PDB file of N, H, CA, C and O in Angstrom:
ATOM      1  N   UNK A   1       0.854  -1.180   0.000  1.00  0.00           N
ATOM      2  CA  UNK A   1       0.000   0.000   0.000  1.00  0.00           C
ATOM      3  C   UNK A   1       0.897   1.240   0.000  1.00  0.00           C
ATOM      4  O   UNK A   1       1.836   1.339   0.789  1.00  0.00           O
ATOM      5  N   UNK A   2       0.600   2.162  -0.877  1.00  0.00           N
ATOM      6  H   UNK A   2      -0.163   2.081  -1.518  1.00  0.00           H
ATOM      7  CA  UNK A   2       1.403   3.368  -1.024  1.00  0.00           C
ATOM      8  C   UNK A   2       0.848   4.492  -0.146  1.00  0.00           C
ATOM      9  O   UNK A   2      -0.349   4.779  -0.174  1.00  0.00           O
ATOM     10  N   UNK A   3       1.727   5.120   0.631  1.00  0.00           N
ATOM     11  H   UNK A   3       2.699   4.887   0.654  1.00  0.00           H
ATOM     12  CA  UNK A   3       1.329   6.259   1.450  1.00  0.00           C
ATOM     13  C   UNK A   3       1.399   7.527   0.616  1.00  0.00           C
ATOM     14  O   UNK A   3       2.295   7.691  -0.211  1.00  0.00           O
ATOM     15  N   UNK A   4       0.452   8.415   0.841  1.00  0.00           N
ATOM     16  H   UNK A   4      -0.276   8.281   1.513  1.00  0.00           H
ATOM     17  CA  UNK A   4       0.480   9.722   0.181  1.00  0.00           C
ATOM     18  C   UNK A   4       0.539  10.797   1.247  1.00  0.00           C
ATOM     19  O   UNK A   4       0.078  10.602   2.372  1.00  0.00           O
ATOM     20  N   UNK A   5       1.102  11.914   0.889  1.00  0.00           N
ATOM     21  H   UNK A   5       1.477  12.072  -0.024  1.00  0.00           H
ATOM     22  CA  UNK A   5       1.192  13.046   1.810  1.00  0.00           C
ATOM     23  C   UNK A   5       0.002  13.968   1.626  1.00  0.00           C
ATOM     24  O   UNK A   5      -0.426  14.247   0.506  1.00  0.00           O
ATOM     25  N   UNK A   6      -0.520  14.435   2.748  1.00  0.00           N
ATOM     26  H   UNK A   6      -0.172  14.209   3.658  1.00  0.00           H
ATOM     27  CA  UNK A   6      -1.594  15.421   2.721  1.00  0.00           C
ATOM     28  C   UNK A   6      -1.026  16.705   2.122  1.00  0.00           C
ATOM     29  O   UNK A   6       0.026  17.177   2.553  1.00  0.00           O
ATOM     30  N   UNK A   7      -1.705  17.265   1.145  1.00  0.00           N
ATOM     31  H   UNK A   7      -2.560  16.882   0.795  1.00  0.00           H
ATOM     32  CA  UNK A   7      -1.234  18.475   0.475  1.00  0.00           C
ATOM     33  C   UNK A   7      -1.300  19.693   1.382  1.00  0.00           C
ATOM     34  O   UNK A   7      -0.715  20.729   1.064  1.00  0.00           O
ATOM     35  N   UNK A   8      -2.002  19.590   2.504  1.00  0.00           N
ATOM     36  H   UNK A   8      -2.477  18.749   2.762  1.00  0.00           H
ATOM     37  CA  UNK A   8      -2.125  20.728   3.417  1.00  0.00           C
ATOM     38  C   UNK A   8      -1.113  20.654   4.556  1.00  0.00           C
ATOM     39  O   UNK A   8      -0.347  21.594   4.767  1.00  0.00           O
ATOM     40  N   UNK A   9      -1.106  19.544   5.291  1.00  0.00           N
ATOM     41  H   UNK A   9      -1.728  18.780   5.120  1.00  0.00           H
ATOM     42  CA  UNK A   9      -0.246  19.451   6.478  1.00  0.00           C
ATOM     43  C   UNK A   9       1.006  18.618   6.249  1.00  0.00           C
ATOM     44  O   UNK A   9       1.946  18.702   7.040  1.00  0.00           O
ATOM     45  N   UNK A  10       1.048  17.816   5.189  1.00  0.00           N
ATOM     46  H   UNK A  10       0.285  17.748   4.546  1.00  0.00           H
ATOM     47  CA  UNK A  10       2.222  17.017   4.883  1.00  0.00           C
ATOM     48  C   UNK A  10       2.291  15.683   5.590  1.00  0.00           C
ATOM     49  O   UNK A  10       3.258  14.943   5.407  1.00  0.00           O
ATOM     50  N   UNK A  11       1.288  15.352   6.396  1.00  0.00           N
ATOM     51  H   UNK A  11       0.503  15.953   6.544  1.00  0.00           H
ATOM     52  CA  UNK A  11       1.266  14.054   7.077  1.00  0.00           C
ATOM     53  C   UNK A  11       1.034  12.933   6.072  1.00  0.00           C
ATOM     54  O   UNK A  11       0.291  13.086   5.103  1.00  0.00           O
ATOM     55  N   UNK A  12       1.695  11.793   6.329  1.00  0.00           N
ATOM     56  H   UNK A  12       2.299  11.669   7.116  1.00  0.00           H
ATOM     57  CA  UNK A  12       1.461  10.612   5.496  1.00  0.00           C
ATOM     58  C   UNK A  12       0.116  10.009   5.843  1.00  0.00           C
ATOM     59  O   UNK A  12      -0.251   9.917   7.015  1.00  0.00           O
ATOM     60  N   UNK A  13      -0.619   9.599   4.817  1.00  0.00           N
ATOM     61  H   UNK A  13      -0.321   9.674   3.866  1.00  0.00           H
ATOM     62  CA  UNK A  13      -1.913   8.963   5.035  1.00  0.00           C
ATOM     63  C   UNK A  13      -2.045   7.779   4.085  1.00  0.00           C
ATOM     64  O   UNK A  13      -1.681   7.866   2.912  1.00  0.00           O
ATOM     65  N   UNK A  14      -2.566   6.676   4.602  1.00  0.00           N
ATOM     66  H   UNK A  14      -2.861   6.605   5.555  1.00  0.00           H
ATOM     67  CA  UNK A  14      -2.738   5.488   3.767  1.00  0.00           C
ATOM     68  C   UNK A  14      -4.088   5.487   3.054  1.00  0.00           C
ATOM     69  O   UNK A  14      -4.312   4.684   2.148  1.00  0.00           O
ATOM     70  N   UNK A  15      -4.980   6.380   3.458  1.00  0.00           N
ATOM     71  H   UNK A  15      -4.798   7.032   4.194  1.00  0.00           H
ATOM     72  CA  UNK A  15      -6.285   6.491   2.821  1.00  0.00           C
ATOM     73  C   UNK A  15      -6.542   7.977   2.490  1.00  0.00           C
ATOM     74  O   UNK A  15      -7.310   8.647   3.180  1.00  0.00           O
ATOM     75  N   UNK A  16      -5.898   8.472   1.443  1.00  0.00           N
ATOM     76  H   UNK A  16      -5.274   7.928   0.882  1.00  0.00           H
ATOM     77  CA  UNK A  16      -6.054   9.890   1.125  1.00  0.00           C
ATOM     78  C   UNK A  16      -7.428  10.196   0.537  1.00  0.00           C
ATOM     79  O   UNK A  16      -8.023   9.369  -0.155  1.00  0.00           O
ATOM     80  N   UNK A  17      -7.911  11.382   0.821  1.00  0.00           N
ATOM     81  H   UNK A  17      -7.428  12.054   1.382  1.00  0.00           H
ATOM     82  CA  UNK A  17      -9.153  11.873   0.245  1.00  0.00           C
ATOM     83  C   UNK A  17      -8.786  12.850  -0.855  1.00  0.00           C
ATOM     84  O   UNK A  17      -7.934  13.717  -0.660  1.00  0.00           O
ATOM     85  N   UNK A  18      -9.420  12.716  -2.004  1.00  0.00           N
ATOM     86  H   UNK A  18     -10.113  12.012  -2.161  1.00  0.00           H
ATOM     87  CA  UNK A  18      -9.147  13.632  -3.106  1.00  0.00           C
ATOM     88  C   UNK A  18     -10.211  14.721  -3.119  1.00  0.00           C
ATOM     89  O   UNK A  18     -11.407  14.427  -3.137  1.00  0.00           O
ATOM     90  N   UNK A  19      -9.781  15.963  -3.110  1.00  0.00           N
ATOM     91  H   UNK A  19      -8.810  16.201  -3.095  1.00  0.00           H
ATOM     92  CA  UNK A  19     -10.711  17.085  -3.155  1.00  0.00           C
ATOM     93  C   UNK A  19     -11.365  17.133  -4.534  1.00  0.00           C
ATOM     94  O   UNK A  19     -10.680  17.017  -5.550  1.00  0.00           O
ATOM     95  N   UNK A  20     -12.668  17.303  -4.571  1.00  0.00           N
ATOM     96  H   UNK A  20     -13.224  17.397  -3.746  1.00  0.00           H
ATOM     97  CA  UNK A  20     -13.373  17.327  -5.855  1.00  0.00           C
ATOM     98  C   UNK A  20     -13.162  18.641  -6.603  1.00  0.00           C
ATOM     99  O   UNK A  20     -13.514  18.743  -7.779  1.00  0.00           O
ATOM    100  N   UNK A  21     -12.592  19.647  -5.939  1.00  0.00           N
ATOM    101  H   UNK A  21     -12.306  19.564  -4.985  1.00  0.00           H
ATOM    102  CA  UNK A  21     -12.327  20.929  -6.600  1.00  0.00           C
ATOM    103  C   UNK A  21     -10.898  21.017  -7.119  1.00  0.00           C
ATOM    104  O   UNK A  21     -10.685  21.289  -8.300  1.00  0.00           O
ATOM    105  N   UNK A  22      -9.913  20.789  -6.247  1.00  0.00           N
ATOM    106  H   UNK A  22     -10.086  20.567  -5.287  1.00  0.00           H
ATOM    107  CA  UNK A  22      -8.517  20.963  -6.653  1.00  0.00           C
ATOM    108  C   UNK A  22      -7.826  19.639  -7.005  1.00  0.00           C
ATOM    109  O   UNK A  22      -6.734  19.651  -7.572  1.00  0.00           O
ATOM    110  N   UNK A  23      -8.436  18.517  -6.681  1.00  0.00           N
ATOM    111  H   UNK A  23      -9.323  18.507  -6.220  1.00  0.00           H
ATOM    112  CA  UNK A  23      -7.931  17.169  -6.992  1.00  0.00           C
ATOM    113  C   UNK A  23      -6.655  16.798  -6.242  1.00  0.00           C
ATOM    114  O   UNK A  23      -5.981  15.848  -6.637  1.00  0.00           O
ATOM    115  N   UNK A  24      -6.305  17.505  -5.187  1.00  0.00           N
ATOM    116  H   UNK A  24      -6.853  18.277  -4.867  1.00  0.00           H
ATOM    117  CA  UNK A  24      -5.135  17.167  -4.385  1.00  0.00           C
ATOM    118  C   UNK A  24      -5.514  16.149  -3.314  1.00  0.00           C
ATOM    119  O   UNK A  24      -6.675  16.084  -2.911  1.00  0.00           O
ATOM    120  N   UNK A  25      -4.540  15.344  -2.842  1.00  0.00           N
ATOM    121  H   UNK A  25      -3.597  15.397  -3.169  1.00  0.00           H
ATOM    122  CA  UNK A  25      -4.816  14.373  -1.775  1.00  0.00           C
ATOM    123  C   UNK A  25      -4.734  15.035  -0.401  1.00  0.00           C
ATOM    124  O   UNK A  25      -3.888  15.898  -0.171  1.00  0.00           O
ATOM    125  N   UNK A  26      -5.617  14.625   0.509  1.00  0.00           N
ATOM    126  H   UNK A  26      -6.305  13.923   0.322  1.00  0.00           H
ATOM    127  CA  UNK A  26      -5.644  15.179   1.855  1.00  0.00           C
ATOM    128  C   UNK A  26      -5.908  14.085   2.875  1.00  0.00           C
ATOM    129  O   UNK A  26      -6.494  13.048   2.562  1.00  0.00           O
ATOM    130  N   UNK A  27      -5.459  14.337   4.112  1.00  0.00           N
ATOM    131  H   UNK A  27      -4.982  15.179   4.366  1.00  0.00           H
ATOM    132  CA  UNK A  27      -5.739  13.417   5.207  1.00  0.00           C
ATOM    133  C   UNK A  27      -7.193  13.612   5.652  1.00  0.00           C
ATOM    134  O   UNK A  27      -7.886  14.506   5.165  1.00  0.00           O
ATOM    135  N   UNK A  28      -7.637  12.780   6.566  1.00  0.00           N
ATOM    136  H   UNK A  28      -7.075  12.054   6.962  1.00  0.00           H
ATOM    137  CA  UNK A  28      -9.029  12.839   7.026  1.00  0.00           C
ATOM    138  C   UNK A  28      -9.356  14.189   7.665  1.00  0.00           C
ATOM    139  O   UNK A  28     -10.476  14.683   7.543  1.00  0.00           O
ATOM    140  N   UNK A  29      -8.388  14.774   8.337  1.00  0.00           N
ATOM    141  H   UNK A  29      -7.477  14.372   8.437  1.00  0.00           H
ATOM    142  CA  UNK A  29      -8.623  16.045   9.023  1.00  0.00           C
ATOM    143  C   UNK A  29      -8.806  17.214   8.050  1.00  0.00           C
ATOM    144  O   UNK A  29      -9.518  18.172   8.351  1.00  0.00           O
ATOM    145  N   UNK A  30      -8.168  17.130   6.899  1.00  0.00           N
ATOM    146  H   UNK A  30      -7.590  16.351   6.654  1.00  0.00           H
ATOM    147  CA  UNK A  30      -8.209  18.238   5.933  1.00  0.00           C
ATOM    148  C   UNK A  30      -8.935  17.860   4.645  1.00  0.00           C
ATOM    149  O   UNK A  30      -8.689  18.470   3.605  1.00  0.00           O
ATOM    150  N   UNK A  31      -9.815  16.876   4.689  1.00  0.00           N
ATOM    151  H   UNK A  31     -10.015  16.380   5.534  1.00  0.00           H
ATOM    152  CA  UNK A  31     -10.471  16.385   3.478  1.00  0.00           C
ATOM    153  C   UNK A  31     -11.482  17.359   2.893  1.00  0.00           C
ATOM    154  O   UNK A  31     -11.687  17.369   1.679  1.00  0.00           O
ATOM    155  N   UNK A  32     -12.120  18.177   3.725  1.00  0.00           N
ATOM    156  H   UNK A  32     -11.953  18.168   4.711  1.00  0.00           H
ATOM    157  CA  UNK A  32     -13.123  19.116   3.233  1.00  0.00           C
ATOM    158  C   UNK A  32     -12.459  20.364   2.659  1.00  0.00           C
ATOM    159  O   UNK A  32     -11.434  20.804   3.180  1.00  0.00           O
ATOM    160  N   UNK A  33     -13.015  20.939   1.605  1.00  0.00           N
ATOM    161  H   UNK A  33     -13.848  20.581   1.181  1.00  0.00           H
ATOM    162  CA  UNK A  33     -12.416  22.133   0.987  1.00  0.00           C
ATOM    163  C   UNK A  33     -12.216  23.279   1.975  1.00  0.00           C
ATOM    164  O   UNK A  33     -11.231  24.011   1.879  1.00  0.00           O
ATOM    165  N   UNK A  34     -13.131  23.442   2.914  1.00  0.00           N
ATOM    166  H   UNK A  34     -13.931  22.847   2.992  1.00  0.00           H
ATOM    167  CA  UNK A  34     -13.002  24.506   3.903  1.00  0.00           C
ATOM    168  C   UNK A  34     -11.837  24.249   4.856  1.00  0.00           C
ATOM    169  O   UNK A  34     -11.218  25.189   5.353  1.00  0.00           O
ATOM    170  N   UNK A  35     -11.537  22.961   5.112  1.00  0.00           N
ATOM    171  H   UNK A  35     -12.040  22.197   4.708  1.00  0.00           H
ATOM    172  CA  UNK A  35     -10.481  22.600   6.055  1.00  0.00           C
ATOM    173  C   UNK A  35      -9.082  22.763   5.480  1.00  0.00           C
ATOM    174  O   UNK A  35      -8.125  22.933   6.235  1.00  0.00           O
ATOM    175  N   UNK A  36      -8.946  22.715   4.157  1.00  0.00           N
ATOM    176  H   UNK A  36      -9.724  22.577   3.544  1.00  0.00           H
ATOM    177  CA  UNK A  36      -7.621  22.915   3.561  1.00  0.00           C
ATOM    178  C   UNK A  36      -7.541  24.207   2.757  1.00  0.00           C
ATOM    179  O   UNK A  36      -6.635  24.400   1.946  1.00  0.00           O
ATOM    180  N   UNK A  37      -8.501  25.080   2.998  1.00  0.00           N
ATOM    181  H   UNK A  37      -9.238  24.924   3.657  1.00  0.00           H
ATOM    182  CA  UNK A  37      -8.526  26.402   2.349  1.00  0.00           C
ATOM    183  C   UNK A  37      -8.351  26.273   0.841  1.00  0.00           C
ATOM    184  O   UNK A  37      -7.462  26.881   0.244  1.00  0.00           O
ATOM    185  N   UNK A  38      -9.203  25.484   0.256  1.00  0.00           N
ATOM    186  H   UNK A  38      -9.925  24.990   0.741  1.00  0.00           H
ATOM    187  CA  UNK A  38      -9.126  25.175  -1.174  1.00  0.00           C
ATOM    188  C   UNK A  38      -9.237  26.452  -2.007  1.00  0.00           C
ATOM    189  O   UNK A  38     -10.208  27.201  -1.898  1.00  0.00           O
ATOM    190  N   UNK A  39      -8.238  26.681  -2.829  1.00  0.00           N
ATOM    191  H   UNK A  39      -7.449  26.073  -2.918  1.00  0.00           H
ATOM    192  CA  UNK A  39      -8.211  27.874  -3.674  1.00  0.00           C
ATOM    193  C   UNK A  39      -9.304  27.800  -4.733  1.00  0.00           C
ATOM    194  O   UNK A  39      -9.939  28.807  -5.048  1.00  0.00           O
ATOM    195  N   UNK A  40      -9.519  26.627  -5.271  1.00  0.00           N
ATOM    196  H   UNK A  40      -9.003  25.809  -5.015  1.00  0.00           H
ATOM    197  CA  UNK A  40     -10.549  26.471  -6.311  1.00  0.00           C
ATOM    198  C   UNK A  40     -11.937  26.762  -5.757  1.00  0.00           C
ATOM    199  O   UNK A  40     -12.760  27.360  -6.451  1.00  0.00           O
ATOM    200  N   UNK A  41     -12.214  26.357  -4.532  1.00  0.00           N
ATOM    201  H   UNK A  41     -11.546  25.871  -3.968  1.00  0.00           H
ATOM    202  CA  UNK A  41     -13.521  26.604  -3.935  1.00  0.00           C
ATOM    203  C   UNK A  41     -13.747  28.101  -3.792  1.00  0.00           C
ATOM    204  O   UNK A  41     -14.844  28.590  -4.063  1.00  0.00           O
ATOM    205  N   UNK A  42     -12.732  28.827  -3.374  1.00  0.00           N
ATOM    206  H   UNK A  42     -11.841  28.430  -3.154  1.00  0.00           H
ATOM    207  CA  UNK A  42     -12.833  30.278  -3.245  1.00  0.00           C
ATOM    208  C   UNK A  42     -13.112  30.914  -4.597  1.00  0.00           C
ATOM    209  O   UNK A  42     -13.943  31.817  -4.698  1.00  0.00           O
ATOM    210  N   UNK A  43     -12.428  30.454  -5.632  1.00  0.00           N
ATOM    211  H   UNK A  43     -11.753  29.720  -5.549  1.00  0.00           H
ATOM    212  CA  UNK A  43     -12.632  30.986  -6.979  1.00  0.00           C
ATOM    213  C   UNK A  43     -14.037  30.688  -7.486  1.00  0.00           C
ATOM    214  O   UNK A  43     -14.675  31.550  -8.090  1.00  0.00           O
ATOM    215  N   UNK A  44     -14.519  29.480  -7.245  1.00  0.00           N
ATOM    216  H   UNK A  44     -14.001  28.780  -6.754  1.00  0.00           H
ATOM    217  CA  UNK A  44     -15.858  29.095  -7.699  1.00  0.00           C
ATOM    218  C   UNK A  44     -16.920  29.916  -6.983  1.00  0.00           C
ATOM    219  O   UNK A  44     -17.859  30.401  -7.614  1.00  0.00           O
ATOM    220  N   UNK A  45     -16.778  30.077  -5.661  1.00  0.00           N
ATOM    221  H   UNK A  45     -16.015  29.683  -5.148  1.00  0.00           H
ATOM    222  CA  UNK A  45     -17.751  30.874  -4.911  1.00  0.00           C
ATOM    223  C   UNK A  45     -17.743  32.323  -5.359  1.00  0.00           C
ATOM    224  O   UNK A  45     -18.801  32.940  -5.479  1.00  0.00           O
ATOM    225  N   UNK A  46     -16.564  32.874  -5.607  1.00  0.00           N
ATOM    226  H   UNK A  46     -15.704  32.372  -5.510  1.00  0.00           H
ATOM    227  CA  UNK A  46     -16.462  34.269  -6.036  1.00  0.00           C
ATOM    228  C   UNK A  46     -17.119  34.462  -7.397  1.00  0.00           C
ATOM    229  O   UNK A  46     -17.816  35.453  -7.617  1.00  0.00           O
ATOM    230  N   UNK A  47     -16.902  33.532  -8.298  1.00  0.00           N
ATOM    231  H   UNK A  47     -16.336  32.727  -8.119  1.00  0.00           H
ATOM    232  CA  UNK A  47     -17.500  33.681  -9.623  1.00  0.00           C
ATOM    233  C   UNK A  47     -19.015  33.517  -9.562  1.00  0.00           C
ATOM    234  O   UNK A  47     -19.737  34.230 -10.259  1.00  0.00           O
ATOM    235  N   UNK A  48     -19.507  32.595  -8.744  1.00  0.00           N
ATOM    236  H   UNK A  48     -18.921  32.015  -8.178  1.00  0.00           H
ATOM    237  CA  UNK A  48     -20.961  32.409  -8.625  1.00  0.00           C
ATOM    238  C   UNK A  48     -21.610  33.591  -7.925  1.00  0.00           C
ATOM    239  O   UNK A  48     -22.711  33.998  -8.294  1.00  0.00           O
ATOM    240  N   UNK A  49     -20.951  34.142  -6.931  1.00  0.00           N
ATOM    241  H   UNK A  49     -20.056  33.811  -6.632  1.00  0.00           H
ATOM    242  CA  UNK A  49     -21.484  35.314  -6.236  1.00  0.00           C
ATOM    243  C   UNK A  49     -21.561  36.483  -7.202  1.00  0.00           C
ATOM    244  O   UNK A  49     -22.536  37.235  -7.188  1.00  0.00           O
ATOM    245  N   UNK A  50     -20.550  36.644  -8.037  1.00  0.00           N
ATOM    246  H   UNK A  50     -19.759  36.033  -8.049  1.00  0.00           H
ATOM    247  CA  UNK A  50     -20.532  37.726  -9.009  1.00  0.00           C
ATOM    248  C   UNK A  50     -21.582  37.565 -10.093  1.00  0.00           C
ATOM    249  O   UNK A  50     -22.082  38.558 -10.621  1.00  0.00           O
ATOM    250  N   UNK A  51     -21.921  36.330 -10.433  1.00  0.00           N
ATOM    251  H   UNK A  51     -21.515  35.523 -10.004  1.00  0.00           H
ATOM    252  CA  UNK A  51     -22.924  36.093 -11.474  1.00  0.00           C
ATOM    253  C   UNK A  51     -24.298  36.596 -11.048  1.00  0.00           C
ATOM    254  O   UNK A  51     -25.053  37.120 -11.867  1.00  0.00           O
ATOM    255  N   UNK A  52     -24.618  36.438  -9.779  1.00  0.00           N
ATOM    256  H   UNK A  52     -24.005  36.012  -9.113  1.00  0.00           H
ATOM    257  CA  UNK A  52     -25.941  36.832  -9.305  1.00  0.00           C
ATOM    258  C   UNK A  52     -26.054  38.332  -9.067  1.00  0.00           C
ATOM    259  O   UNK A  52     -27.152  38.881  -8.978  1.00  0.00           O
ATOM    260  N   UNK A  53     -24.905  38.979  -8.967  1.00  0.00           N
ATOM    261  H   UNK A  53     -24.013  38.533  -9.040  1.00  0.00           H
ATOM    262  CA  UNK A  53     -24.870  40.412  -8.699  1.00  0.00           C
ATOM    263  C   UNK A  53     -25.673  40.758  -7.446  1.00  0.00           C
ATOM    264  O   UNK A  53     -26.476  41.691  -7.434  1.00  0.00           O
ATOM    265  N   UNK A  54     -25.432  39.983  -6.403  1.00  0.00           N
ATOM    266  H   UNK A  54     -24.780  39.225  -6.412  1.00  0.00           H
ATOM    267  CA  UNK A  54     -26.132  40.153  -5.136  1.00  0.00           C
ATOM    268  C   UNK A  54     -25.469  41.272  -4.353  1.00  0.00           C
ATOM    269  O   UNK A  54     -24.245  41.318  -4.233  1.00  0.00           O
ATOM    270  N   UNK A  55     -26.281  42.169  -3.824  1.00  0.00           N
ATOM    271  H   UNK A  55     -27.276  42.131  -3.922  1.00  0.00           H
ATOM    272  CA  UNK A  55     -25.776  43.230  -2.967  1.00  0.00           C
ATOM    273  C   UNK A  55     -26.315  42.972  -1.574  1.00  0.00           C
ATOM    274  O   UNK A  55     -27.528  42.891  -1.379  1.00  0.00           O
ATOM    275  N   UNK A  56     -25.430  42.845  -0.612  1.00  0.00           N
ATOM    276  H   UNK A  56     -24.444  42.911  -0.770  1.00  0.00           H
ATOM    277  CA  UNK A  56     -25.834  42.520   0.746  1.00  0.00           C
ATOM    278  C   UNK A  56     -25.482  43.656   1.699  1.00  0.00           C
ATOM    279  O   UNK A  56     -24.832  43.431   2.719  1.00  0.00           O
ATOM    280  N   UNK A  57     -25.902  44.857   1.376  1.00  0.00           N
ATOM    281  H   UNK A  57     -26.430  45.040   0.547  1.00  0.00           H
ATOM    282  CA  UNK A  57     -25.592  45.961   2.275  1.00  0.00           C
ATOM    283  C   UNK A  57     -26.752  46.257   3.211  1.00  0.00           C
ATOM    284  O   UNK A  57     -26.632  47.133   4.068  1.00  0.00           O
ATOM    285  N   UNK A  58     -27.877  45.549   3.075  1.00  0.00           N
ATOM    286  H   UNK A  58     -27.974  44.838   2.379  1.00  0.00           H
ATOM    287  CA  UNK A  58     -29.008  45.721   3.972  1.00  0.00           C
ATOM    288  C   UNK A  58     -29.840  46.942   3.656  1.00  0.00           C
ATOM    289  O   UNK A  58     -30.826  47.212   4.342  1.00  0.00           O
ATOM    290  N   UNK A  59     -29.472  47.667   2.654  1.00  0.00           N
ATOM    291  H   UNK A  59     -28.671  47.448   2.097  1.00  0.00           H
ATOM    292  CA  UNK A  59     -30.202  48.881   2.319  1.00  0.00           C
ATOM    293  C   UNK A  59     -29.732  50.030   3.193  1.00  0.00           C
ATOM    294  O   UNK A  59     -29.748  49.923   4.419  1.00  0.00           O
ATOM    295  N   UNK A  60     -29.331  51.083   2.599  1.00  0.00           N
ATOM    296  H   UNK A  60     -29.319  51.170   1.603  1.00  0.00           H
ATOM    297  CA  UNK A  60     -28.759  52.184   3.371  1.00  0.00           C
ATOM    298  C   UNK A  60     -29.833  53.031   4.040  1.00  0.00           C
ATOM    299  O   UNK A  60     -29.540  53.750   4.995  1.00  0.00           O
ATOM    300  N   UNK A  61     -31.041  52.961   3.570  1.00  0.00           N
ATOM    301  H   UNK A  61     -31.279  52.377   2.794  1.00  0.00           H
ATOM    302  CA  UNK A  61     -32.105  53.784   4.135  1.00  0.00           C
ATOM    303  C   UNK A  61     -32.831  53.098   5.286  1.00  0.00           C
ATOM    304  O   UNK A  61     -33.602  53.739   6.000  1.00  0.00           O
ATOM    305  N   UNK A  62     -32.598  51.819   5.468  1.00  0.00           N
ATOM    306  H   UNK A  62     -31.972  51.298   4.888  1.00  0.00           H
ATOM    307  CA  UNK A  62     -33.261  51.086   6.545  1.00  0.00           C
ATOM    308  C   UNK A  62     -32.474  51.231   7.838  1.00  0.00           C
ATOM    309  O   UNK A  62     -31.244  51.189   7.817  1.00  0.00           O
ATOM    310  N   UNK A  63     -33.159  51.399   8.957  1.00  0.00           N
ATOM    311  H   UNK A  63     -34.158  51.432   8.974  1.00  0.00           H
ATOM    312  CA  UNK A  63     -32.450  51.428  10.241  1.00  0.00           C
ATOM    313  C   UNK A  63     -31.877  50.049  10.557  1.00  0.00           C
ATOM    314  O   UNK A  63     -32.375  49.039  10.060  1.00  0.00           O
ATOM    315  N   UNK A  64     -30.858  50.008  11.363  1.00  0.00           N
ATOM    316  H   UNK A  64     -30.454  50.829  11.767  1.00  0.00           H
ATOM    317  CA  UNK A  64     -30.226  48.738  11.707  1.00  0.00           C
ATOM    318  C   UNK A  64     -31.213  47.852  12.467  1.00  0.00           C
ATOM    319  O   UNK A  64     -32.223  48.330  12.982  1.00  0.00           O
ATOM    320  N   UNK A  65     -30.914  46.594  12.526  1.00  0.00           N
ATOM    321  H   UNK A  65     -30.093  46.205  12.107  1.00  0.00           H
ATOM    322  CA  UNK A  65     -31.773  45.626  13.206  1.00  0.00           C
ATOM    323  C   UNK A  65     -31.943  46.001  14.678  1.00  0.00           C
ATOM    324  O   UNK A  65     -33.055  45.945  15.205  1.00  0.00           O
ATOM    325  N   UNK A  66     -30.868  46.378  15.337  1.00  0.00           N
ATOM    326  H   UNK A  66     -29.965  46.423  14.909  1.00  0.00           H
ATOM    327  CA  UNK A  66     -30.961  46.735  16.751  1.00  0.00           C
ATOM    328  C   UNK A  66     -31.856  47.951  16.963  1.00  0.00           C
ATOM    329  O   UNK A  66     -32.640  47.991  17.911  1.00  0.00           O
ATOM    330  N   UNK A  67     -31.741  48.924  16.097  1.00  0.00           N
ATOM    331  H   UNK A  67     -31.104  48.892  15.327  1.00  0.00           H
ATOM    332  CA  UNK A  67     -32.588  50.117  16.233  1.00  0.00           C
ATOM    333  C   UNK A  67     -34.059  49.770  15.998  1.00  0.00           C
ATOM    334  O   UNK A  67     -34.948  50.312  16.655  1.00  0.00           O
ATOM    335  N   UNK A  68     -34.303  48.866  15.059  1.00  0.00           N
ATOM    336  H   UNK A  68     -33.581  48.425  14.525  1.00  0.00           H
ATOM    337  CA  UNK A  68     -35.701  48.477  14.815  1.00  0.00           C
ATOM    338  C   UNK A  68     -36.271  47.722  15.993  1.00  0.00           C
ATOM    339  O   UNK A  68     -37.410  47.968  16.391  1.00  0.00           O
ATOM    340  N   UNK A  69     -35.490  46.793  16.571  1.00  0.00           N
ATOM    341  H   UNK A  69     -34.565  46.594  16.248  1.00  0.00           H
ATOM    342  CA  UNK A  69     -35.982  45.980  17.682  1.00  0.00           C
ATOM    343  C   UNK A  69     -36.150  46.821  18.938  1.00  0.00           C
ATOM    344  O   UNK A  69     -37.210  46.805  19.565  1.00  0.00           O
ATOM    345  N   UNK A  70     -35.098  47.562  19.307  1.00  0.00           N
ATOM    346  H   UNK A  70     -34.238  47.576  18.797  1.00  0.00           H
ATOM    347  CA  UNK A  70     -35.151  48.323  20.550  1.00  0.00           C
ATOM    348  C   UNK A  70     -35.944  49.614  20.430  1.00  0.00           C
ATOM    349  O   UNK A  70     -36.313  50.212  21.441  1.00  0.00           O
ATOM    350  N   UNK A  71     -36.206  50.045  19.217  1.00  0.00           N
ATOM    351  H   UNK A  71     -35.906  49.559  18.396  1.00  0.00           H
ATOM    352  CA  UNK A  71     -37.028  51.235  19.013  1.00  0.00           C
ATOM    353  C   UNK A  71     -38.462  51.002  19.430  1.00  0.00           C
ATOM    354  O   UNK A  71     -39.181  51.954  19.733  1.00  0.00           O
ATOM    355  N   UNK A  72     -38.889  49.756  19.451  1.00  0.00           N
ATOM    356  H   UNK A  72     -38.305  48.983  19.205  1.00  0.00           H
ATOM    357  CA  UNK A  72     -40.254  49.401  19.856  1.00  0.00           C
ATOM    358  C   UNK A  72     -40.468  49.586  21.347  1.00  0.00           C
ATOM    359  O   UNK A  72     -41.602  49.748  21.796  1.00  0.00           O
ATOM    360  N   UNK A  73     -39.389  49.563  22.120  1.00  0.00           N
ATOM    361  H   UNK A  73     -38.467  49.431  21.755  1.00  0.00           H
ATOM    362  CA  UNK A  73     -39.517  49.614  23.568  1.00  0.00           C
ATOM    363  C   UNK A  73     -39.409  51.025  24.125  1.00  0.00           C
ATOM    364  O   UNK A  73     -39.461  51.213  25.340  1.00  0.00           O
ATOM    365  N   UNK A  74     -39.261  52.008  23.268  1.00  0.00           N
ATOM    366  H   UNK A  74     -39.219  51.856  22.281  1.00  0.00           H
ATOM    367  CA  UNK A  74     -39.196  53.386  23.763  1.00  0.00           C
ATOM    368  C   UNK A  74     -40.568  53.767  24.277  1.00  0.00           C
ATOM    369  O   UNK A  74     -41.582  53.439  23.660  1.00  0.00           O
ATOM    370  N   UNK A  75     -40.603  54.447  25.388  1.00  0.00           N
ATOM    371  H   UNK A  75     -39.779  54.713  25.889  1.00  0.00           H
ATOM    372  CA  UNK A  75     -41.899  54.719  25.970  1.00  0.00           C
ATOM    373  C   UNK A  75     -42.134  56.077  26.302  1.00  0.00           C
ATOM    374  O   UNK A  75     -43.206  56.413  26.803  1.00  0.00           O
TER     375      UNK A  75
END
């Protein structure tokens, strides 16, 4: 059985996990894209976020959530 090195931490692993985004081998601890800071995942998310042209500023004319909630209790 051939050991492979985790592309993130460098530990030898006999059962490497291949990332479906970057195709690199990883140990069990770093198998998820978020756990090994996958560059491809970041690129894919950025491109998909840009496609939707989503703006998440909450609207500049709306009062903040705290002001809306606590504004109800003014007496």
